[in-house]
PDB file with SEQRES, HELIX, SHEET and CRYST1 records, atoms N, CA, C and O in Angstrom:
SEQRES   1 A   89  MET SER THR ASN TYR PHE THR GLY ILE TRP ILE ASP VAL          
SEQRES   2 A   89  ARG THR PRO ASP GLU PHE ASN ALA GLY HIS ILE ALA GLY          
SEQRES   3 A   89  ALA ALA HIS ILE PRO TYR GLU GLU ILE ALA LEU ARG ILE          
SEQRES   4 A   89  GLY GLU VAL THR ALA ASP LYS ASP ALA VAL ILE HIS LEU          
SEQRES   5 A   89  TYR CYS ARG SER GLY ASN ARG SER GLY ILE ALA GLN GLN          
SEQRES   6 A   89  THR LEU LEU ALA MET GLY PHE ARG ASN ALA ILE ASN GLU          
SEQRES   7 A   89  GLY GLY TYR GLU ALA LEU VAL GLN GLN HIS SER                  
HELIX    1 AA1 PRO A   16  ALA A   21  1                                   6    
HELIX    2 AA2 TYR A   32  GLU A   34  5                                   3    
HELIX    3 AA3 ILE A   35  ARG A   38  1                                   4    
HELIX    4 AA4 ILE A   39  GLU A   41  5                                   3    
HELIX    5 AA5 ASN A   58  ALA A   69  1                                  12    
HELIX    6 AA6 TYR A   81  GLN A   87  1                                   7    
SHEET    1 AA1 4 ALA A  28  HIS A  29  0                                        
SHEET    2 AA1 4 ILE A   9  ASP A  12  1                                        
SHEET    3 AA1 4 VAL A  49  CYS A  54  1                                        
SHEET    4 AA1 4 ASN A  74  GLY A  80  1                                        
CRYST1    1.000    1.000    1.000  90.00  90.00  90.00 P 1           1          
ATOM      1  N   MET A   1      28.979  47.045 308.243  1.00  0.00           N  
ATOM      2  CA  MET A   1      28.533  45.706 307.922  1.00  0.00           C  
ATOM      3  C   MET A   1      28.117  45.654 306.448  1.00  0.00           C  
ATOM      4  O   MET A   1      27.400  46.540 305.983  1.00  0.00           O  
ATOM      5  N   SER A   2      28.548  44.651 305.722  1.00  0.00           N  
ATOM      6  CA  SER A   2      28.191  44.504 304.327  1.00  0.00           C  
ATOM      7  C   SER A   2      26.718  44.114 304.210  1.00  0.00           C  
ATOM      8  O   SER A   2      26.304  43.058 304.690  1.00  0.00           O  
ATOM      9  N   THR A   3      25.945  44.968 303.577  1.00  0.00           N  
ATOM     10  CA  THR A   3      24.552  44.680 303.481  1.00  0.00           C  
ATOM     11  C   THR A   3      24.214  43.691 302.397  1.00  0.00           C  
ATOM     12  O   THR A   3      23.150  43.072 302.425  1.00  0.00           O  
ATOM     13  N   ASN A   4      25.126  43.532 301.421  1.00  0.00           N  
ATOM     14  CA  ASN A   4      24.850  42.587 300.339  1.00  0.00           C  
ATOM     15  C   ASN A   4      24.675  41.160 300.849  1.00  0.00           C  
ATOM     16  O   ASN A   4      23.819  40.433 300.344  1.00  0.00           O  
ATOM     17  N   TYR A   5      25.452  40.750 301.823  1.00  0.00           N  
ATOM     18  CA  TYR A   5      25.333  39.392 302.355  1.00  0.00           C  
ATOM     19  C   TYR A   5      24.013  39.177 303.019  1.00  0.00           C  
ATOM     20  O   TYR A   5      23.490  38.062 302.994  1.00  0.00           O  
ATOM     21  N   PHE A   6      23.441  40.214 303.623  1.00  0.00           N  
ATOM     22  CA  PHE A   6      22.249  40.090 304.433  1.00  0.00           C  
ATOM     23  C   PHE A   6      20.978  40.349 303.663  1.00  0.00           C  
ATOM     24  O   PHE A   6      20.016  40.870 304.227  1.00  0.00           O  
ATOM     25  N   THR A   7      20.945  39.997 302.378  1.00  0.00           N  
ATOM     26  CA  THR A   7      19.702  40.114 301.610  1.00  0.00           C  
ATOM     27  C   THR A   7      18.958  38.812 301.703  1.00  0.00           C  
ATOM     28  O   THR A   7      19.506  37.777 302.084  1.00  0.00           O  
ATOM     29  N   GLY A   8      17.667  38.888 301.338  1.00  0.00           N  
ATOM     30  CA  GLY A   8      16.839  37.677 301.390  1.00  0.00           C  
ATOM     31  C   GLY A   8      16.137  37.561 302.741  1.00  0.00           C  
ATOM     32  O   GLY A   8      15.984  38.547 303.462  1.00  0.00           O  
ATOM     33  N   ILE A   9      15.723  36.362 303.064  1.00  0.00           N  
ATOM     34  CA  ILE A   9      14.975  36.120 304.294  1.00  0.00           C  
ATOM     35  C   ILE A   9      15.922  35.764 305.420  1.00  0.00           C  
ATOM     36  O   ILE A   9      16.620  34.752 305.363  1.00  0.00           O  
ATOM     37  N   TRP A  10      15.942  36.595 306.437  1.00  0.00           N  
ATOM     38  CA  TRP A  10      16.746  36.343 307.631  1.00  0.00           C  
ATOM     39  C   TRP A  10      15.804  36.299 308.845  1.00  0.00           C  
ATOM     40  O   TRP A  10      14.950  37.169 309.018  1.00  0.00           O  
ATOM     41  N   ILE A  11      15.977  35.292 309.657  1.00  0.00           N  
ATOM     42  CA  ILE A  11      15.169  35.148 310.869  1.00  0.00           C  
ATOM     43  C   ILE A  11      16.069  35.003 312.095  1.00  0.00           C  
ATOM     44  O   ILE A  11      16.928  34.125 312.167  1.00  0.00           O  
ATOM     45  N   ASP A  12      15.837  35.892 313.047  1.00  0.00           N  
ATOM     46  CA  ASP A  12      16.514  35.875 314.308  1.00  0.00           C  
ATOM     47  C   ASP A  12      15.671  35.012 315.266  1.00  0.00           C  
ATOM     48  O   ASP A  12      14.523  35.358 315.546  1.00  0.00           O  
ATOM     49  N   VAL A  13      16.215  33.911 315.765  1.00  0.00           N  
ATOM     50  CA  VAL A  13      15.447  32.980 316.591  1.00  0.00           C  
ATOM     51  C   VAL A  13      15.749  33.144 318.085  1.00  0.00           C  
ATOM     52  O   VAL A  13      15.398  32.283 318.891  1.00  0.00           O  
ATOM     53  N   ARG A  14      16.409  34.267 318.452  1.00  0.00           N  
ATOM     54  CA  ARG A  14      16.765  34.512 319.859  1.00  0.00           C  
ATOM     55  C   ARG A  14      15.549  35.049 320.639  1.00  0.00           C  
ATOM     56  O   ARG A  14      14.454  35.197 320.097  1.00  0.00           O  
ATOM     57  N   THR A  15      15.780  35.328 321.908  1.00  0.00           N  
ATOM     58  CA  THR A  15      14.707  35.869 322.768  1.00  0.00           C  
ATOM     59  C   THR A  15      14.429  37.330 322.356  1.00  0.00           C  
ATOM     60  O   THR A  15      15.243  37.955 321.677  1.00  0.00           O  
ATOM     61  N   PRO A  16      13.280  37.855 322.774  1.00  0.00           N  
ATOM     62  CA  PRO A  16      12.971  39.250 322.476  1.00  0.00           C  
ATOM     63  C   PRO A  16      14.041  40.211 323.032  1.00  0.00           C  
ATOM     64  O   PRO A  16      14.411  41.167 322.349  1.00  0.00           O  
ATOM     65  N   ASP A  17      14.535  39.980 324.236  1.00  0.00           N  
ATOM     66  CA  ASP A  17      15.565  40.843 324.789  1.00  0.00           C  
ATOM     67  C   ASP A  17      16.847  40.823 323.907  1.00  0.00           C  
ATOM     68  O   ASP A  17      17.430  41.867 323.614  1.00  0.00           O  
ATOM     69  N   GLU A  18      17.251  39.627 323.506  1.00  0.00           N  
ATOM     70  CA  GLU A  18      18.458  39.533 322.667  1.00  0.00           C  
ATOM     71  C   GLU A  18      18.224  40.247 321.327  1.00  0.00           C  
ATOM     72  O   GLU A  18      19.111  40.950 320.842  1.00  0.00           O  
ATOM     73  N   PHE A  19      17.057  40.075 320.735  1.00  0.00           N  
ATOM     74  CA  PHE A  19      16.704  40.736 319.474  1.00  0.00           C  
ATOM     75  C   PHE A  19      16.771  42.227 319.626  1.00  0.00           C  
ATOM     76  O   PHE A  19      17.354  42.924 318.794  1.00  0.00           O  
ATOM     77  N   ASN A  20      16.165  42.727 320.704  1.00  0.00           N  
ATOM     78  CA  ASN A  20      16.097  44.165 320.923  1.00  0.00           C  
ATOM     79  C   ASN A  20      17.455  44.791 321.215  1.00  0.00           C  
ATOM     80  O   ASN A  20      17.646  45.989 321.006  1.00  0.00           O  
ATOM     81  N   ALA A  21      18.406  43.980 321.702  1.00  0.00           N  
ATOM     82  CA  ALA A  21      19.748  44.472 321.990  1.00  0.00           C  
ATOM     83  C   ALA A  21      20.570  44.659 320.702  1.00  0.00           C  
ATOM     84  O   ALA A  21      21.603  45.328 320.718  1.00  0.00           O  
ATOM     85  N   GLY A  22      20.117  44.078 319.612  1.00  0.00           N  
ATOM     86  CA  GLY A  22      20.817  44.194 318.336  1.00  0.00           C  
ATOM     87  C   GLY A  22      20.474  43.061 317.413  1.00  0.00           C  
ATOM     88  O   GLY A  22      20.421  41.912 317.850  1.00  0.00           O  
ATOM     89  N   HIS A  23      20.243  43.337 316.179  1.00  0.00           N  
ATOM     90  CA  HIS A  23      19.884  42.306 315.205  1.00  0.00           C  
ATOM     91  C   HIS A  23      20.230  42.801 313.774  1.00  0.00           C  
ATOM     92  O   HIS A  23      20.512  43.978 313.552  1.00  0.00           O  
ATOM     93  N   ILE A  24      20.195  41.874 312.850  1.00  0.00           N  
ATOM     94  CA  ILE A  24      20.469  42.200 311.467  1.00  0.00           C  
ATOM     95  C   ILE A  24      19.296  43.041 310.931  1.00  0.00           C  
ATOM     96  O   ILE A  24      18.136  42.680 311.128  1.00  0.00           O  
ATOM     97  N   ALA A  25      19.590  44.133 310.270  1.00  0.00           N  
ATOM     98  CA  ALA A  25      18.538  44.971 309.733  1.00  0.00           C  
ATOM     99  C   ALA A  25      17.667  44.201 308.780  1.00  0.00           C  
ATOM    100  O   ALA A  25      18.143  43.527 307.867  1.00  0.00           O  
ATOM    101  N   GLY A  26      16.369  44.316 309.017  1.00  0.00           N  
ATOM    102  CA  GLY A  26      15.397  43.612 308.145  1.00  0.00           C  
ATOM    103  C   GLY A  26      15.061  42.237 308.555  1.00  0.00           C  
ATOM    104  O   GLY A  26      14.168  41.624 307.971  1.00  0.00           O  
ATOM    105  N   ALA A  27      15.759  41.697 309.571  1.00  0.00           N  
ATOM    106  CA  ALA A  27      15.489  40.326 310.024  1.00  0.00           C  
ATOM    107  C   ALA A  27      14.150  40.242 310.688  1.00  0.00           C  
ATOM    108  O   ALA A  27      13.735  41.147 311.413  1.00  0.00           O  
ATOM    109  N   ALA A  28      13.459  39.119 310.427  1.00  0.00           N  
ATOM    110  CA  ALA A  28      12.222  38.836 311.165  1.00  0.00           C  
ATOM    111  C   ALA A  28      12.639  38.275 312.515  1.00  0.00           C  
ATOM    112  O   ALA A  28      13.716  37.696 312.654  1.00  0.00           O  
ATOM    113  N   HIS A  29      11.779  38.452 313.503  1.00  0.00           N  
ATOM    114  CA  HIS A  29      12.065  37.876 314.825  1.00  0.00           C  
ATOM    115  C   HIS A  29      11.033  36.798 315.157  1.00  0.00           C  
ATOM    116  O   HIS A  29       9.859  37.094 315.378  1.00  0.00           O  
ATOM    117  N   ILE A  30      11.491  35.538 315.188  1.00  0.00           N  
ATOM    118  CA  ILE A  30      10.644  34.417 315.599  1.00  0.00           C  
ATOM    119  C   ILE A  30      11.441  33.569 316.528  1.00  0.00           C  
ATOM    120  O   ILE A  30      12.355  32.894 316.054  1.00  0.00           O  
ATOM    121  N   PRO A  31      11.180  33.536 317.834  1.00  0.00           N  
ATOM    122  CA  PRO A  31      11.906  32.664 318.748  1.00  0.00           C  
ATOM    123  C   PRO A  31      11.877  31.237 318.228  1.00  0.00           C  
ATOM    124  O   PRO A  31      10.872  30.807 317.662  1.00  0.00           O  
ATOM    125  N   TYR A  32      12.954  30.502 318.410  1.00  0.00           N  
ATOM    126  CA  TYR A  32      13.048  29.159 317.826  1.00  0.00           C  
ATOM    127  C   TYR A  32      11.938  28.230 318.237  1.00  0.00           C  
ATOM    128  O   TYR A  32      11.548  27.352 317.468  1.00  0.00           O  
ATOM    129  N   GLU A  33      11.415  28.406 319.450  1.00  0.00           N  
ATOM    130  CA  GLU A  33      10.302  27.498 319.899  1.00  0.00           C  
ATOM    131  C   GLU A  33       9.040  27.748 319.103  1.00  0.00           C  
ATOM    132  O   GLU A  33       8.144  26.905 319.097  1.00  0.00           O  
ATOM    133  N   GLU A  34       8.946  28.862 318.444  1.00  0.00           N  
ATOM    134  CA  GLU A  34       7.720  29.258 317.734  1.00  0.00           C  
ATOM    135  C   GLU A  34       7.824  29.124 316.205  1.00  0.00           C  
ATOM    136  O   GLU A  34       6.869  29.420 315.487  1.00  0.00           O  
ATOM    137  N   ILE A  35       8.992  28.677 315.714  1.00  0.00           N  
ATOM    138  CA  ILE A  35       9.245  28.711 314.257  1.00  0.00           C  
ATOM    139  C   ILE A  35       8.228  27.911 313.488  1.00  0.00           C  
ATOM    140  O   ILE A  35       7.777  28.361 312.435  1.00  0.00           O  
ATOM    141  N   ALA A  36       7.839  26.729 313.971  1.00  0.00           N  
ATOM    142  CA  ALA A  36       6.867  25.919 313.206  1.00  0.00           C  
ATOM    143  C   ALA A  36       5.524  26.596 313.092  1.00  0.00           C  
ATOM    144  O   ALA A  36       4.868  26.486 312.056  1.00  0.00           O  
ATOM    145  N   LEU A  37       5.101  27.281 314.109  1.00  0.00           N  
ATOM    146  CA  LEU A  37       3.801  27.951 314.135  1.00  0.00           C  
ATOM    147  C   LEU A  37       3.807  29.283 313.356  1.00  0.00           C  
ATOM    148  O   LEU A  37       2.775  29.699 312.831  1.00  0.00           O  
ATOM    149  N   ARG A  38       4.960  29.936 313.288  1.00  0.00           N  
ATOM    150  CA  ARG A  38       4.975  31.317 312.778  1.00  0.00           C  
ATOM    151  C   ARG A  38       5.747  31.512 311.450  1.00  0.00           C  
ATOM    152  O   ARG A  38       5.817  32.638 310.956  1.00  0.00           O  
ATOM    153  N   ILE A  39       6.324  30.446 310.866  1.00  0.00           N  
ATOM    154  CA  ILE A  39       7.099  30.641 309.644  1.00  0.00           C  
ATOM    155  C   ILE A  39       6.226  31.212 308.534  1.00  0.00           C  
ATOM    156  O   ILE A  39       6.727  31.909 307.652  1.00  0.00           O  
ATOM    157  N   GLY A  40       4.909  30.922 308.569  1.00  0.00           N  
ATOM    158  CA  GLY A  40       4.002  31.440 307.554  1.00  0.00           C  
ATOM    159  C   GLY A  40       3.900  32.984 307.563  1.00  0.00           C  
ATOM    160  O   GLY A  40       3.497  33.582 306.565  1.00  0.00           O  
ATOM    161  N   GLU A  41       4.265  33.618 308.683  1.00  0.00           N  
ATOM    162  CA  GLU A  41       4.280  35.079 308.701  1.00  0.00           C  
ATOM    163  C   GLU A  41       5.392  35.656 307.808  1.00  0.00           C  
ATOM    164  O   GLU A  41       5.347  36.813 307.390  1.00  0.00           O  
ATOM    165  N   VAL A  42       6.387  34.806 307.536  1.00  0.00           N  
ATOM    166  CA  VAL A  42       7.525  35.267 306.736  1.00  0.00           C  
ATOM    167  C   VAL A  42       7.440  34.742 305.305  1.00  0.00           C  
ATOM    168  O   VAL A  42       7.580  35.506 304.349  1.00  0.00           O  
ATOM    169  N   THR A  43       7.211  33.431 305.159  1.00  0.00           N  
ATOM    170  CA  THR A  43       7.115  32.841 303.820  1.00  0.00           C  
ATOM    171  C   THR A  43       6.399  31.490 303.908  1.00  0.00           C  
ATOM    172  O   THR A  43       6.447  30.791 304.921  1.00  0.00           O  
ATOM    173  N   ALA A  44       5.740  31.161 302.809  1.00  0.00           N  
ATOM    174  CA  ALA A  44       5.144  29.809 302.677  1.00  0.00           C  
ATOM    175  C   ALA A  44       5.880  29.063 301.560  1.00  0.00           C  
ATOM    176  O   ALA A  44       5.583  27.897 301.299  1.00  0.00           O  
ATOM    177  N   ASP A  45       6.838  29.725 300.899  1.00  0.00           N  
ATOM    178  CA  ASP A  45       7.582  29.161 299.782  1.00  0.00           C  
ATOM    179  C   ASP A  45       8.583  28.153 300.294  1.00  0.00           C  
ATOM    180  O   ASP A  45       9.549  28.538 300.952  1.00  0.00           O  
ATOM    181  N   LYS A  46       8.389  26.881 300.020  1.00  0.00           N  
ATOM    182  CA  LYS A  46       9.230  25.826 300.506  1.00  0.00           C  
ATOM    183  C   LYS A  46      10.624  25.831 299.862  1.00  0.00           C  
ATOM    184  O   LYS A  46      11.547  25.168 300.336  1.00  0.00           O  
ATOM    185  N   ASP A  47      10.753  26.609 298.750  1.00  0.00           N  
ATOM    186  CA  ASP A  47      12.045  26.735 298.060  1.00  0.00           C  
ATOM    187  C   ASP A  47      12.789  27.992 298.436  1.00  0.00           C  
ATOM    188  O   ASP A  47      13.913  28.196 297.979  1.00  0.00           O  
ATOM    189  N   ALA A  48      12.199  28.840 299.254  1.00  0.00           N  
ATOM    190  CA  ALA A  48      12.853  30.105 299.651  1.00  0.00           C  
ATOM    191  C   ALA A  48      14.124  29.801 300.471  1.00  0.00           C  
ATOM    192  O   ALA A  48      14.167  28.855 301.259  1.00  0.00           O  
ATOM    193  N   VAL A  49      15.123  30.614 300.262  1.00  0.00           N  
ATOM    194  CA  VAL A  49      16.348  30.501 301.046  1.00  0.00           C  
ATOM    195  C   VAL A  49      16.090  31.293 302.338  1.00  0.00           C  
ATOM    196  O   VAL A  49      15.828  32.496 302.331  1.00  0.00           O  
ATOM    197  N   ILE A  50      16.181  30.539 303.453  1.00  0.00           N  
ATOM    198  CA  ILE A  50      15.880  31.125 304.775  1.00  0.00           C  
ATOM    199  C   ILE A  50      17.128  31.061 305.620  1.00  0.00           C  
ATOM    200  O   ILE A  50      17.614  29.972 305.926  1.00  0.00           O  
ATOM    201  N   HIS A  51      17.663  32.225 306.009  1.00  0.00           N  
ATOM    202  CA  HIS A  51      18.854  32.290 306.827  1.00  0.00           C  
ATOM    203  C   HIS A  51      18.432  32.434 308.304  1.00  0.00           C  
ATOM    204  O   HIS A  51      17.678  33.347 308.640  1.00  0.00           O  
ATOM    205  N   LEU A  52      18.900  31.564 309.160  1.00  0.00           N  
ATOM    206  CA  LEU A  52      18.575  31.548 310.576  1.00  0.00           C  
ATOM    207  C   LEU A  52      19.785  31.852 311.415  1.00  0.00           C  
ATOM    208  O   LEU A  52      20.878  31.380 311.102  1.00  0.00           O  
ATOM    209  N   TYR A  53      19.631  32.620 312.467  1.00  0.00           N  
ATOM    210  CA  TYR A  53      20.732  32.879 313.387  1.00  0.00           C  
ATOM    211  C   TYR A  53      20.255  33.077 314.801  1.00  0.00           C  
ATOM    212  O   TYR A  53      19.100  33.434 315.031  1.00  0.00           O  
ATOM    213  N   CYS A  54      21.119  32.852 315.731  1.00  0.00           N  
ATOM    214  CA  CYS A  54      20.840  33.061 317.178  1.00  0.00           C  
ATOM    215  C   CYS A  54      22.086  33.660 317.811  1.00  0.00           C  
ATOM    216  O   CYS A  54      22.736  34.503 317.194  1.00  0.00           O  
ATOM    217  N   ARG A  55      22.434  33.254 319.013  1.00  0.00           N  
ATOM    218  CA  ARG A  55      23.649  33.724 319.679  1.00  0.00           C  
ATOM    219  C   ARG A  55      24.868  32.930 319.288  1.00  0.00           C  
ATOM    220  O   ARG A  55      25.926  33.488 318.995  1.00  0.00           O  
ATOM    221  N   SER A  56      24.708  31.595 319.287  1.00  0.00           N  
ATOM    222  CA  SER A  56      25.876  30.748 319.070  1.00  0.00           C  
ATOM    223  C   SER A  56      25.686  29.735 317.923  1.00  0.00           C  
ATOM    224  O   SER A  56      26.662  29.145 317.459  1.00  0.00           O  
ATOM    225  N   GLY A  57      24.480  29.537 317.478  1.00  0.00           N  
ATOM    226  CA  GLY A  57      24.217  28.573 316.412  1.00  0.00           C  
ATOM    227  C   GLY A  57      23.395  27.369 316.889  1.00  0.00           C  
ATOM    228  O   GLY A  57      22.912  26.590 316.067  1.00  0.00           O  
ATOM    229  N   ASN A  58      23.230  27.209 318.208  1.00  0.00           N  
ATOM    230  CA  ASN A  58      22.458  26.056 318.699  1.00  0.00           C  
ATOM    231  C   ASN A  58      20.959  26.212 318.448  1.00  0.00           C  
ATOM    232  O   ASN A  58      20.336  25.292 317.918  1.00  0.00           O  
ATOM    233  N   ARG A  59      20.373  27.328 318.805  1.00  0.00           N  
ATOM    234  CA  ARG A  59      18.942  27.504 318.600  1.00  0.00           C  
ATOM    235  C   ARG A  59      18.598  27.625 317.102  1.00  0.00           C  
ATOM    236  O   ARG A  59      17.552  27.150 316.661  1.00  0.00           O  
ATOM    237  N   SER A  60      19.476  28.256 316.341  1.00  0.00           N  
ATOM    238  CA  SER A  60      19.247  28.359 314.886  1.00  0.00           C  
ATOM    239  C   SER A  60      19.320  26.965 314.255  1.00  0.00           C  
ATOM    240  O   SER A  60      18.625  26.691 313.277  1.00  0.00           O  
ATOM    241  N   GLY A  61      20.155  26.089 314.808  1.00  0.00           N  
ATOM    242  CA  GLY A  61      20.249  24.723 314.322  1.00  0.00           C  
ATOM    243  C   GLY A  61      18.959  23.938 314.595  1.00  0.00           C  
ATOM    244  O   GLY A  61      18.526  23.136 313.768  1.00  0.00           O  
ATOM    245  N   ILE A  62      18.357  24.178 315.752  1.00  0.00           N  
ATOM    246  CA  ILE A  62      17.111  23.517 316.073  1.00  0.00           C  
ATOM    247  C   ILE A  62      16.014  24.050 315.096  1.00  0.00           C  
ATOM    248  O   ILE A  62      15.235  23.270 314.549  1.00  0.00           O  
ATOM    249  N   ALA A  63      15.975  25.349 314.899  1.00  0.00           N  
ATOM    250  CA  ALA A  63      15.015  25.955 313.984  1.00  0.00           C  
ATOM    251  C   ALA A  63      15.220  25.403 312.557  1.00  0.00           C  
ATOM    252  O   ALA A  63      14.255  25.106 311.853  1.00  0.00           O  
ATOM    253  N   GLN A  64      16.460  25.277 312.158  1.00  0.00           N  
ATOM    254  CA  GLN A  64      16.764  24.744 310.833  1.00  0.00           C  
ATOM    255  C   GLN A  64      16.197  23.333 310.662  1.00  0.00           C  
ATOM    256  O   GLN A  64      15.559  23.023 309.656  1.00  0.00           O  
ATOM    257  N   GLN A  65      16.436  22.511 311.639  1.00  0.00           N  
ATOM    258  CA  GLN A  65      15.958  21.114 311.588  1.00  0.00           C  
ATOM    259  C   GLN A  65      14.441  21.089 311.532  1.00  0.00           C  
ATOM    260  O   GLN A  65      13.853  20.284 310.811  1.00  0.00           O  
ATOM    261  N   THR A  66      13.803  21.978 312.298  1.00  0.00           N  
ATOM    262  CA  THR A  66      12.331  22.036 312.294  1.00  0.00           C  
ATOM    263  C   THR A  66      11.822  22.397 310.901  1.00  0.00           C  
ATOM    264  O   THR A  66      10.892  21.770 310.394  1.00  0.00           O  
ATOM    265  N   LEU A  67      12.440  23.417 310.281  1.00  0.00           N  
ATOM    266  CA  LEU A  67      11.970  23.863 308.972  1.00  0.00           C  
ATOM    267  C   LEU A  67      12.271  22.795 307.912  1.00  0.00           C  
ATOM    268  O   LEU A  67      11.450  22.572 307.022  1.00  0.00           O  
ATOM    269  N   LEU A  68      13.404  22.150 307.990  1.00  0.00           N  
ATOM    270  CA  LEU A  68      13.712  21.084 307.031  1.00  0.00           C  
ATOM    271  C   LEU A  68      12.686  19.944 307.132  1.00  0.00           C  
ATOM    272  O   LEU A  68      12.261  19.390 306.118  1.00  0.00           O  
ATOM    273  N   ALA A  69      12.294  19.600 308.376  1.00  0.00           N  
ATOM    274  CA  ALA A  69      11.290  18.566 308.610  1.00  0.00           C  
ATOM    275  C   ALA A  69       9.933  18.981 308.063  1.00  0.00           C  
ATOM    276  O   ALA A  69       9.120  18.132 307.697  1.00  0.00           O  
ATOM    277  N   MET A  70       9.686  20.300 308.007  1.00  0.00           N  
ATOM    278  CA  MET A  70       8.406  20.823 307.466  1.00  0.00           C  
ATOM    279  C   MET A  70       8.453  20.917 305.965  1.00  0.00           C  
ATOM    280  O   MET A  70       7.433  21.261 305.368  1.00  0.00           O  
ATOM    281  N   GLY A  71       9.562  20.635 305.308  1.00  0.00           N  
ATOM    282  CA  GLY A  71       9.652  20.662 303.873  1.00  0.00           C  
ATOM    283  C   GLY A  71      10.294  21.892 303.275  1.00  0.00           C  
ATOM    284  O   GLY A  71      10.319  22.047 302.054  1.00  0.00           O  
ATOM    285  N   PHE A  72      10.825  22.787 304.132  1.00  0.00           N  
ATOM    286  CA  PHE A  72      11.574  23.939 303.660  1.00  0.00           C  
ATOM    287  C   PHE A  72      12.963  23.455 303.280  1.00  0.00           C  
ATOM    288  O   PHE A  72      13.744  23.067 304.149  1.00  0.00           O  
ATOM    289  N   ARG A  73      13.278  23.473 301.997  1.00  0.00           N  
ATOM    290  CA  ARG A  73      14.483  22.846 301.480  1.00  0.00           C  
ATOM    291  C   ARG A  73      15.748  23.649 301.641  1.00  0.00           C  
ATOM    292  O   ARG A  73      16.843  23.091 301.574  1.00  0.00           O  
ATOM    293  N   ASN A  74      15.630  24.930 301.849  1.00  0.00           N  
ATOM    294  CA  ASN A  74      16.802  25.800 301.889  1.00  0.00           C  
ATOM    295  C   ASN A  74      16.931  26.610 303.169  1.00  0.00           C  
ATOM    296  O   ASN A  74      17.221  27.805 303.128  1.00  0.00           O  
ATOM    297  N   ALA A  75      16.715  25.958 304.304  1.00  0.00           N  
ATOM    298  CA  ALA A  75      16.902  26.615 305.606  1.00  0.00           C  
ATOM    299  C   ALA A  75      18.386  26.486 305.971  1.00  0.00           C  
ATOM    300  O   ALA A  75      18.933  25.383 305.992  1.00  0.00           O  
ATOM    301  N   ILE A  76      19.021  27.608 306.252  1.00  0.00           N  
ATOM    302  CA  ILE A  76      20.471  27.632 306.526  1.00  0.00           C  
ATOM    303  C   ILE A  76      20.740  28.146 307.914  1.00  0.00           C  
ATOM    304  O   ILE A  76      20.274  29.219 308.296  1.00  0.00           O  
ATOM    305  N   ASN A  77      21.484  27.386 308.656  1.00  0.00           N  
ATOM    306  CA  ASN A  77      21.905  27.786 310.001  1.00  0.00           C  
ATOM    307  C   ASN A  77      23.152  28.671 309.818  1.00  0.00           C  
ATOM    308  O   ASN A  77      24.226  28.157 309.505  1.00  0.00           O  
ATOM    309  N   GLU A  78      23.021  29.985 310.009  1.00  0.00           N  
ATOM    310  CA  GLU A  78      24.109  30.918 309.840  1.00  0.00           C  
ATOM    311  C   GLU A  78      24.945  31.095 311.120  1.00  0.00           C  
ATOM    312  O   GLU A  78      25.948  31.809 311.113  1.00  0.00           O  
ATOM    313  N   GLY A  79      24.532  30.447 312.207  1.00  0.00           N  
ATOM    314  CA  GLY A  79      25.325  30.521 313.433  1.00  0.00           C  
ATOM    315  C   GLY A  79      24.940  31.718 314.293  1.00  0.00           C  
ATOM    316  O   GLY A  79      23.779  32.120 314.365  1.00  0.00           O  
ATOM    317  N   GLY A  80      25.986  32.284 314.956  1.00  0.00           N  
ATOM    318  CA  GLY A  80      25.746  33.312 315.965  1.00  0.00           C  
ATOM    319  C   GLY A  80      25.771  34.729 315.359  1.00  0.00           C  
ATOM    320  O   GLY A  80      26.467  35.004 314.382  1.00  0.00           O  
ATOM    321  N   TYR A  81      24.993  35.595 315.977  1.00  0.00           N  
ATOM    322  CA  TYR A  81      24.857  36.990 315.548  1.00  0.00           C  
ATOM    323  C   TYR A  81      26.190  37.728 315.594  1.00  0.00           C  
ATOM    324  O   TYR A  81      26.578  38.344 314.602  1.00  0.00           O  
ATOM    325  N   GLU A  82      26.895  37.682 316.710  1.00  0.00           N  
ATOM    326  CA  GLU A  82      28.150  38.428 316.831  1.00  0.00           C  
ATOM    327  C   GLU A  82      29.166  37.994 315.779  1.00  0.00           C  
ATOM    328  O   GLU A  82      29.828  38.839 315.177  1.00  0.00           O  
ATOM    329  N   ALA A  83      29.295  36.704 315.552  1.00  0.00           N  
ATOM    330  CA  ALA A  83      30.221  36.215 314.519  1.00  0.00           C  
ATOM    331  C   ALA A  83      29.823  36.686 313.143  1.00  0.00           C  
ATOM    332  O   ALA A  83      30.689  37.040 312.343  1.00  0.00           O  
ATOM    333  N   LEU A  84      28.548  36.702 312.843  1.00  0.00           N  
ATOM    334  CA  LEU A  84      28.048  37.193 311.539  1.00  0.00           C  
ATOM    335  C   LEU A  84      28.437  38.622 311.342  1.00  0.00           C  
ATOM    336  O   LEU A  84      28.935  38.997 310.280  1.00  0.00           O  
ATOM    337  N   VAL A  85      28.212  39.447 312.374  1.00  0.00           N  
ATOM    338  CA  VAL A  85      28.486  40.872 312.291  1.00  0.00           C  
ATOM    339  C   VAL A  85      29.982  41.081 312.054  1.00  0.00           C  
ATOM    340  O   VAL A  85      30.370  41.884 311.206  1.00  0.00           O  
ATOM    341  N   GLN A  86      30.817  40.363 312.799  1.00  0.00           N  
ATOM    342  CA  GLN A  86      32.251  40.489 312.655  1.00  0.00           C  
ATOM    343  C   GLN A  86      32.732  40.019 311.272  1.00  0.00           C  
ATOM    344  O   GLN A  86      33.591  40.637 310.642  1.00  0.00           O  
ATOM    345  N   GLN A  87      32.158  38.934 310.843  1.00  0.00           N  
ATOM    346  CA  GLN A  87      32.617  38.319 309.578  1.00  0.00           C  
ATOM    347  C   GLN A  87      32.244  39.143 308.371  1.00  0.00           C  
ATOM    348  O   GLN A  87      32.970  39.151 307.377  1.00  0.00           O  
ATOM    349  N   HIS A  88      31.106  39.848 308.440  1.00  0.00           N  
ATOM    350  CA  HIS A  88      30.611  40.550 307.247  1.00  0.00           C  
ATOM    351  C   HIS A  88      30.543  42.083 307.455  1.00  0.00           C  
ATOM    352  O   HIS A  88      29.689  42.759 306.881  1.00  0.00           O  
ATOM    353  N   SER A  89      31.445  42.602 308.274  1.00  0.00           N  
ATOM    354  CA  SER A  89      31.434  44.042 308.472  1.00  0.00           C  
ATOM    355  C   SER A  89      32.564  44.678 307.624  1.00  0.00           C  
ATOM    356  O   SER A  89      32.738  45.897 307.641  1.00  0.00           O  
TER     357      SER A  89                                                      
END                                                                             
């Protein structure tokens, strides 16, 4: 897997079981339902580029919309974990 692509802030918004089964090295784990309450554990910088992923892109899309509504200007829905791994390996 190309590690250059996976620099910066990455947040896995899947369940703990999904995260434990495999995740991007260095990614924070915040289930999408908790993103509004826990984003401060990762960053308070509203201009930070935040990469979000889940299994298929649905939950990371919800997390992205939540962060955008909170004023985080660079929240990016990267889609599903498996596709990311295949695309950047």
